[in-house]
Backbone bond lengths (Angstrom), bond angles and torsions (degrees), N, CA, C in turn:
res aa  C-N    CA-C-N  psi(-1)  N-CA   C-N-CA  omega(-1)  CA-C   N-CA-C  phi
1 M - - - 1.423 - - 1.559 109.30 -
2 I 1.383 116.92 127.08 1.471 119.85 179.46 1.505 110.55 -79.98
3 R 1.281 117.64 127.46 1.444 122.98 -179.97 1.556 111.39 -72.72
4 S 1.284 116.99 129.73 1.492 119.04 177.84 1.571 107.30 -78.45
5 T 1.394 111.47 134.43 1.369 120.60 177.09 1.531 111.82 -100.05
6 R 1.366 116.17 164.23 1.430 118.24 179.96 1.564 110.89 -65.53
7 S 1.308 117.76 -36.45 1.441 121.72 178.84 1.467 110.67 -66.65
8 G 1.402 116.80 -36.32 1.477 119.10 177.55 1.472 108.86 -69.05
9 R 1.285 121.25 -38.97 1.485 121.48 179.41 1.447 109.58 -66.52
10 R 1.408 117.08 -37.44 1.426 120.46 179.27 1.525 109.85 -62.99
11 R 1.326 120.78 -44.07 1.406 125.12 176.17 1.536 113.23 -55.53
12 A 1.370 110.77 -42.35 1.450 115.30 -178.35 1.528 110.95 -70.82
13 A 1.410 116.03 -31.68 1.466 119.70 176.42 1.500 109.35 -64.60
14 L 1.359 117.07 -42.46 1.529 122.83 178.90 1.547 108.29 -56.38
15 A 1.310 116.95 -49.80 1.461 121.56 -179.94 1.459 112.75 -60.74
16 L 1.369 117.67 -40.96 1.423 123.20 -180.00 1.575 109.62 -65.55
17 G 1.369 114.46 -41.25 1.443 118.24 177.19 1.529 114.23 -60.39
18 A 1.341 116.64 -36.51 1.428 119.99 178.29 1.514 111.21 -65.65
19 T 1.360 113.97 -39.91 1.456 120.89 177.99 1.551 108.92 -59.39
20 V 1.355 116.72 -48.86 1.426 121.24 -178.53 1.451 113.47 -56.26
21 L 1.368 114.17 -41.05 1.456 121.68 178.34 1.542 111.18 -62.21
22 A 1.273 114.50 -41.08 1.449 121.52 -172.21 1.584 108.28 -73.48
23 L 1.355 117.10 -40.38 1.459 122.95 -171.56 1.489 113.05 -92.04
24 G 1.340 118.68 -11.18 1.459 120.54 -174.51 1.492 112.98 -58.24
25 G 1.344 115.24 160.67 1.491 121.50 177.07 1.460 114.87 -79.85
26 C 1.277 115.20 -148.31 1.513 120.18 -171.97 1.490 112.33 -62.77
27 A 1.329 116.53 139.28 1.426 121.86 174.65 1.521 109.57 -106.79
28 T 1.336 117.88 163.20 1.428 122.81 -177.86 1.556 107.15 -104.96
29 R 1.273 116.68 131.86 1.453 121.01 -179.33 1.580 107.07 -80.18
30 L 1.338 114.38 131.34 1.457 117.04 -178.95 1.568 109.11 -83.93
31 Q 1.347 111.91 133.24 1.417 119.39 -178.90 1.581 106.75 -132.37
32 P 1.379 116.05 106.69 1.455 127.54 -1.55 1.517 111.01 -81.11
33 P 1.283 117.92 168.25 1.500 119.00 175.72 1.540 111.11 -67.33
34 I 1.309 116.80 159.26 1.416 121.77 173.92 1.533 110.37 -86.39
35 T 1.317 118.57 121.00 1.409 121.25 -177.17 1.502 112.15 -127.26
36 G 1.279 114.97 153.58 1.526 121.66 179.70 1.479 111.72 164.19
37 Y 1.296 117.45 -143.34 1.464 124.06 -176.56 1.529 109.07 -130.11
38 L 1.276 116.91 154.42 1.458 119.03 176.17 1.518 107.34 -75.78
39 C 1.270 114.65 131.08 1.527 124.49 -169.65 1.534 112.09 -67.32
40 C 1.336 112.97 -29.03 1.474 119.52 -160.73 1.495 112.48 -166.42
41 N 1.295 119.10 171.87 1.437 120.59 175.19 1.472 107.99 -76.24
42 L 1.389 116.42 128.39 1.487 120.68 -173.13 1.554 108.77 -132.44
43 P 1.310 116.46 129.17 1.449 120.30 175.63 1.511 113.21 -58.70
44 V 1.324 117.30 144.38 1.436 121.93 -177.56 1.537 107.23 -125.78
45 Q 1.267 119.24 132.10 1.472 126.39 177.15 1.518 107.48 -120.24
46 S 1.260 121.88 112.05 1.449 125.45 177.67 1.538 112.23 53.04
47 D 1.285 117.17 47.55 1.505 127.75 -178.02 1.504 109.64 59.64
48 I 1.372 120.27 35.46 1.390 121.67 -179.80 1.603 106.52 -128.43
49 I 1.298 117.73 137.53 1.452 120.55 171.26 1.536 108.61 -105.91
50 Y 1.313 118.12 124.94 1.427 123.90 -172.71 1.571 109.96 -105.34
51 A 1.318 118.21 147.83 1.436 123.42 177.24 1.531 110.15 -68.07
52 S 1.360 115.13 -26.23 1.439 119.20 -179.36 1.557 113.54 -67.80
53 N 1.310 115.37 -23.79 1.455 124.17 173.62 1.526 112.40 47.95
54 V 1.382 115.34 64.17 1.400 121.79 179.81 1.589 106.44 -80.55
55 L 1.355 116.61 118.90 1.446 119.60 -176.15 1.488 112.42 -73.39
56 G 1.341 118.07 143.12 1.467 125.19 177.00 1.534 107.53 121.54
57 G 1.343 113.91 150.07 1.430 118.57 -178.13 1.507 114.42 85.33
58 P 1.354 117.74 -166.06 1.424 123.38 -176.59 1.526 114.87 -60.98
59 V 1.285 119.30 150.68 1.462 122.02 -176.33 1.500 110.23 -133.45
60 A 1.368 114.10 136.84 1.486 119.54 170.80 1.536 105.69 -88.89
61 R 1.319 119.61 127.28 1.425 121.59 -167.45 1.558 109.22 -87.04
62 L 1.337 114.32 150.20 1.434 122.75 179.84 1.527 108.65 -58.24
63 G 1.389 112.20 150.69 1.483 120.44 177.77 1.495 115.90 84.63
64 L 1.330 119.63 -7.44 1.427 118.94 -179.98 1.570 108.90 -68.49
65 P 1.331 117.36 139.72 1.483 116.96 -178.99 1.554 110.33 -70.43
66 V 1.350 114.47 142.28 1.465 123.54 -174.81 1.504 110.68 -122.74
67 R 1.379 116.60 135.26 1.424 120.90 174.79 1.580 106.83 -135.61
68 V 1.233 118.27 105.11 1.480 122.81 -176.14 1.523 104.88 -97.97
69 E 1.331 116.56 122.08 1.492 122.58 -173.08 1.492 118.71 -113.37
70 Q 1.382 120.36 -19.01 1.374 123.60 -177.01 1.484 113.98 -141.28
71 T 1.318 118.14 153.38 1.483 121.21 179.03 1.529 110.07 -140.32
72 K 1.319 118.99 158.23 1.402 122.15 174.29 1.557 107.59 -147.14
73 R 1.343 116.40 133.45 1.463 124.41 175.87 1.538 112.56 48.49
74 H 1.308 116.81 33.30 1.442 118.32 173.79 1.553 115.88 66.39
75 A 1.319 115.92 -10.22 1.487 116.86 -172.85 1.552 112.39 -114.90
76 Y 1.352 113.52 -12.21 1.524 115.00 -173.27 1.570 108.91 -125.86
77 F 1.289 116.08 137.34 1.493 118.55 -177.30 1.535 106.25 -137.25
78 W 1.293 117.17 152.06 1.468 120.58 177.45 1.542 109.96 -136.70
79 G 1.257 117.48 147.01 1.430 123.66 178.41 1.485 111.42 174.58
80 Y 1.372 115.95 -162.94 1.463 120.98 -176.12 1.528 110.48 -109.21
81 V 1.359 115.46 135.76 1.385 124.08 166.96 1.552 106.70 -113.55
82 G 1.269 115.56 110.02 1.484 118.10 -167.18 1.517 108.22 63.35
83 N 1.275 116.96 -127.14 1.504 123.22 176.62 1.531 113.51 -98.66
84 T 1.341 115.55 6.17 1.511 116.62 -175.14 1.534 109.28 -103.76
85 Y 1.258 117.57 132.04 1.473 122.94 175.25 1.507 108.05 -77.33
86 M 1.359 118.60 125.58 1.448 123.51 -170.44 1.500 108.16 -138.52
87 G 1.384 113.21 158.73 1.463 121.78 168.40 1.445 108.61 -102.32
88 F 1.362 110.97 158.00 1.515 121.28 175.60 1.564 103.82 -130.74
89 T 1.284 115.22 123.02 1.470 117.50 -171.32 1.521 110.18 -130.36
90 D 1.335 113.91 124.12 1.484 121.85 171.53 1.589 106.06 -82.90
91 D 1.279 115.22 82.00 1.469 122.40 -177.66 1.517 115.44 -91.55
92 V 1.381 116.97 7.68 1.495 116.36 -177.95 1.544 106.70 -70.92
93 T 1.348 119.29 -41.97 1.441 123.93 175.27 1.520 105.03 -133.97
94 P 1.342 119.83 77.07 1.467 122.78 -171.40 1.486 113.40 -54.12
95 G 1.355 113.83 130.97 1.477 121.95 172.89 1.530 117.13 72.95
96 S 1.367 114.51 -1.31 1.466 116.61 -176.35 1.479 111.36 -117.07
97 R 1.295 119.42 -6.27 1.525 121.28 -179.73 1.494 107.17 -71.55
98 S 1.308 117.23 144.44 1.459 123.11 172.64 1.498 111.73 -68.65
99 A 1.342 112.83 161.52 1.500 115.88 178.86 1.526 107.63 -60.46
100 T 1.320 117.23 -38.88 1.498 121.02 -178.07 1.535 111.52 -63.15
101 G 1.382 115.19 -41.84 1.440 119.33 -178.67 1.582 112.06 -64.46
102 S 1.334 115.58 -46.00 1.429 116.83 -175.51 1.471 110.95 -75.88
103 R 1.377 122.51 -30.58 1.381 122.32 170.93 1.549 115.93 -66.04
104 E 1.353 113.16 -32.52 1.418 120.81 173.14 1.558 110.07 -62.24
105 W 1.318 117.01 -45.56 1.498 118.52 175.67 1.451 112.11 -62.58
106 L 1.381 116.27 -46.56 1.469 117.97 -179.52 1.494 112.02 -62.62
107 G 1.339 118.39 -38.66 1.448 123.14 176.78 1.459 113.52 -63.61
108 R 1.302 117.32 -25.96 1.508 120.78 176.53 1.473 112.33 -72.16
109 I 1.400 116.88 -39.82 1.432 116.86 -176.90 1.518 115.96 -94.63
110 V 1.369 115.78 -13.05 1.457 119.23 174.54 1.529 105.69 -111.89
111 V 1.287 116.21 105.82 1.499 121.56 -175.28 1.517 111.01 -106.52
112 S 1.360 113.53 155.09 1.487 119.85 -178.82 1.483 116.85 -73.06
113 Q 1.382 117.30 -26.80 1.405 123.05 -179.18 1.508 112.37 -108.02
114 D 1.318 118.46 140.38 1.451 121.93 179.84 1.561 107.38 -65.14
115 P 1.361 117.80 118.94 1.451 120.16 -177.94 1.567 114.71 -65.77
116 A 1.296 113.41 -10.72 1.498 116.12 179.19 1.522 111.19 -64.50
117 A 1.331 117.25 -28.62 1.511 120.09 178.36 1.495 108.48 -67.52
118 R 1.296 119.37 -42.09 1.463 121.48 -179.18 1.533 109.35 -71.66
119 L 1.341 117.96 -38.59 1.386 120.36 -179.20 1.526 112.18 -61.05
120 A 1.363 113.50 -35.96 1.471 117.02 -176.47 1.512 114.17 -70.12
121 T 1.374 118.63 -8.60 1.500 122.37 175.96 1.513 112.34 -85.05
122 W 1.312 118.34 -7.63 1.449 121.18 -173.75 1.495 110.37 -97.98
123 S 1.356 116.41 165.76 1.476 119.19 -172.54 1.591 108.83 -64.73
124 T 1.352 114.66 162.60 1.464 118.80 -177.67 1.516 110.81 -60.54
125 D 1.363 116.33 -38.18 1.447 117.81 -176.46 1.514 110.96 -67.06
126 V 1.337 117.36 -37.14 1.511 121.29 -178.76 1.553 105.30 -70.55
127 Q 1.296 117.99 -46.46 1.493 123.42 179.27 1.568 109.20 -50.90
128 R 1.293 113.56 -49.63 1.492 121.25 -176.58 1.583 109.28 -62.35
129 A 1.307 115.45 -42.97 1.468 120.78 -177.63 1.561 107.20 -66.25
130 V 1.340 117.30 -49.18 1.469 121.36 -178.57 1.520 110.32 -57.95
131 R 1.274 117.96 -49.41 1.471 124.75 -176.62 1.515 109.41 -60.61
132 S 1.315 120.98 -35.39 1.412 123.85 -178.89 1.561 114.23 -89.34
133 G 1.355 114.01 0.83 1.489 117.78 -179.64 1.488 114.55 72.04
134 R 1.338 117.23 34.64 1.444 123.61 -178.97 1.527 108.49 -125.71
135 V 1.292 118.51 165.73 1.443 125.15 175.42 1.489 112.10 -119.94
136 R 1.369 112.82 158.32 1.516 119.80 175.61 1.500 109.70 -130.11
137 Q 1.302 116.14 150.61 1.460 121.89 176.51 1.558 105.62 -56.92
138 G 1.320 115.14 138.38 1.437 120.82 178.33 1.542 113.45 96.62
139 M 1.324 116.85 -9.32 1.512 117.72 -179.78 1.497 112.15 -71.71
140 T 1.318 117.77 148.50 1.474 124.60 179.62 1.586 106.68 -78.08
141 R 1.348 112.97 169.64 1.451 115.69 170.67 1.518 114.79 -58.95
142 E 1.308 113.86 -40.24 1.461 119.67 179.12 1.523 111.96 -60.35
143 Q 1.298 115.31 -39.72 1.469 118.39 -177.74 1.543 108.99 -75.06
144 V 1.306 118.63 -38.98 1.513 121.43 174.51 1.526 109.53 -58.68
145 A 1.351 114.80 -48.94 1.463 118.29 -178.94 1.586 113.65 -59.61
146 M 1.303 113.65 -35.10 1.498 115.94 177.05 1.536 111.30 -72.68
147 A 1.333 116.34 -30.87 1.483 117.84 179.84 1.561 111.71 -76.75
148 L 1.359 116.27 -44.03 1.478 120.36 -171.55 1.547 117.26 -113.73
149 G 1.370 113.57 -5.09 1.472 116.44 -168.99 1.491 112.71 81.49
150 Y 1.289 118.79 168.21 1.478 123.16 179.64 1.517 110.70 -75.61
151 P 1.335 117.25 145.13 1.468 116.73 177.93 1.526 109.94 -72.27
152 S 1.322 115.78 156.99 1.464 121.83 177.22 1.527 112.81 -55.92
153 A 1.293 119.46 137.94 1.461 122.43 175.69 1.536 111.33 -60.35
154 E 1.360 115.09 -25.72 1.487 118.57 176.29 1.473 112.44 -58.81
155 L 1.365 118.21 -40.48 1.408 122.56 -179.87 1.506 118.43 -95.85
156 T 1.374 115.16 -26.52 1.454 122.27 -178.47 1.495 109.13 -138.03
157 P 1.306 118.34 84.59 1.477 120.83 -176.80 1.540 116.79 -62.38
158 E 1.294 116.60 -31.35 1.443 120.65 -176.82 1.540 111.05 -129.22
159 P 1.345 115.50 78.85 1.514 118.66 -173.42 1.456 114.41 -66.20
160 A 1.347 120.49 -22.79 1.428 123.27 -175.85 1.546 109.85 -68.30
161 T 1.315 118.98 -27.04 1.476 121.35 -172.18 1.509 111.80 -129.49
162 A 1.295 117.94 -6.59 1.490 121.00 -178.93 1.503 111.54 -65.12
163 P 1.381 116.90 134.82 1.425 117.84 -179.03 1.592 112.71 -73.41
164 S 1.253 117.46 -10.55 1.431 121.60 175.62 1.589 112.90 -146.25
165 W 1.250 116.59 148.11 1.443 123.90 175.00 1.566 110.87 -111.00
166 A 1.261 118.89 132.89 1.455 121.86 177.09 1.505 114.02 -119.11
167 Y 1.343 116.53 136.82 1.424 123.93 -178.33 1.529 111.61 -128.77
168 Y 1.311 113.51 134.59 1.526 115.49 166.61 1.465 110.12 -72.20
169 T 1.336 119.61 150.72 1.413 122.29 176.61 1.534 106.80 -131.52
170 M 1.339 114.94 166.50 1.433 121.12 174.46 1.575 112.66 -84.65
171 Q 1.312 113.51 -1.37 1.485 120.01 -178.65 1.508 113.09 -92.21
172 D 1.367 121.13 -22.62 1.451 120.85 -169.76 1.574 105.86 -154.91
173 E 1.337 112.62 152.07 1.491 119.93 179.21 1.460 110.00 -77.14
174 Q 1.317 123.03 -22.11 1.462 124.03 174.59 1.491 111.76 -96.82
175 P 1.289 116.59 143.33 1.484 122.10 -179.51 1.573 112.08 -62.47
176 V 1.323 114.73 154.31 1.460 120.84 167.59 1.462 108.24 -95.02
177 T 1.352 120.45 134.60 1.391 126.76 -171.20 1.514 110.85 -114.95
178 L 1.359 118.21 125.23 1.437 121.56 177.33 1.496 109.08 -106.93
179 R 1.329 116.24 121.82 1.447 123.91 -171.77 1.522 110.41 -106.25
180 F 1.424 114.14 132.24 1.439 120.87 -175.41 1.541 107.86 -107.14
181 D 1.345 117.25 150.03 1.430 119.20 176.90 1.611 111.42 -84.81
182 T 1.231 117.90 -175.09 1.485 120.85 -175.15 1.489 111.52 -67.39
183 Q 1.337 118.92 -16.57 1.427 123.66 178.10 1.549 112.95 -93.27
184 G 1.345 116.61 3.39 1.423 122.38 179.87 1.499 115.12 79.18
185 R 1.342 117.75 23.88 1.441 118.81 -178.50 1.521 109.86 -114.02
186 L 1.294 120.67 145.71 1.386 125.61 -175.26 1.538 111.61 -61.20
187 E 1.305 117.03 125.35 1.444 122.86 -175.94 1.545 113.12 -106.43
188 R 1.302 115.95 -40.60 1.483 120.09 178.18 1.473 111.25 -164.44
189 V 1.282 115.50 169.99 1.486 122.57 179.21 1.590 106.90 -129.95
190 D 1.302 112.06 127.49 1.483 120.96 179.20 1.523 111.97 -112.49
191 G 1.349 113.86 144.07 1.441 120.24 179.53 1.440 111.49 147.47
192 S 1.291 118.19 -173.36 1.492 120.95 179.70 1.548 109.54 -65.71
193 E 1.287 113.87 159.10 1.495 116.99 179.16 1.518 113.71 -62.10
194 D 1.344 115.56 -36.09 1.451 120.24 179.09 1.506 111.24 -65.29
195 A 1.352 116.67 -42.28 1.415 121.01 -178.16 1.531 111.03 -72.24
196 K 1.265 115.47 -36.53 1.544 120.27 -177.12 1.583 102.89 -70.34
197 A 1.283 120.68 -38.96 1.509 123.23 -179.32 1.520 110.38 -62.28
198 L 1.312 117.20 -33.25 1.426 124.36 -179.89 1.575 108.26 -61.64
199 V 1.308 117.08 -40.08 1.444 126.35 -174.41 1.517 110.39 -85.75
200 D 1.290 118.32 -52.00 1.490 123.70 176.01 1.537 109.08 -167.51
201 P 1.311 116.93 113.56 1.422 118.77 -177.41 1.571 114.82 -69.84
202 G 1.312 115.10 -6.99 1.484 122.50 178.10 1.468 116.29 -87.92
203 L 1.299 118.64 -11.26 1.432 122.50 -175.21 1.568 110.24 -99.34
């Protein structure tokens, strides 16, 4: 008998979430729609962006224009990222998040100002890392978030102050953990070699 791993269950949950989105009933049109830009690089599974933010696979790049047009049960949203029609799913606690909680998550990833302007103020090395979806030692939480997206609230409930951020990955059943020093700068990455290589092979 093959033992089920956490990453395997996570992949199954992603697939289930896609099915729920496809089969769900009536959605409510947002008036006005939520518009802005994608805050950061975010993993995409079957044209869906998940709050759990499991690293690995295709990525929607930071700065793409976003127009969210519909919602259902506070946890599911639909709209355009660039020219692609996508879903946005608060899958950390499916169907049970409050409207405020899910809107807070969506407001974190859909921002009013194009993040490319902020990115351009950082060093060339940091810009290169962020654009490639990698991190470097010494990066701030803001820079890490732009490179990888925000960690799931399941693993990191308070990312603004947490001394470490943890992400599930498609490479390993255990999360990869990014640890910050007392100045809020990235100090080291812990996890399996495969998971660490996904984030930055140099750490």
